[in-house]
C-alpha angles and dihedrals in degrees: 000000000000092000093080096036091102090062097034096060097058091042092052091049091053091048089049093053091049096043099045098065090039092055092046093046094050091048090051092047090048094054091242125129114275091239089064088060090057091049090050090052093049094047092044095045105039110020099036091038093054094044096047095068092218118133096207105029121126120194134179145126121338114229092202091068095056093090092046093049092047091052093045093051090052094044096047093048102248148354095277092056089049090053091052089052091050092050092048090049090051092050090050091050092050090047091051089049092052090048091048089236095149088105087079088075091069090065091064113072114226090235090062092051092047090048092051092050092047092047091049092051093046092048097051099031109034 
């Protein structure tokens, strides 16, 4: 573990300097508080990175979701309501995982999912 520490420290500093403005920018574009971007970076970098088991994986915020989050915050009436929806969605996902309900995904063809995402994007962003 300590054998690669000499190379890991500079690499982690570079990743930090790339990820920090990215996290803040995506939070700003999403209409969320900037602090939530920092939290997303910490969760994505430390918690997900340690749980994934990969030695070279880098995780963080997804810029493609910024438009969806911005719309959801406006539709749900505020950032706090959006957070409640995210927590409830997470609880449902964990529950489905415990119940081994992932098999439900095979009943939805990928073309339908891609069509729904494309239709959503074309409707809100013509």
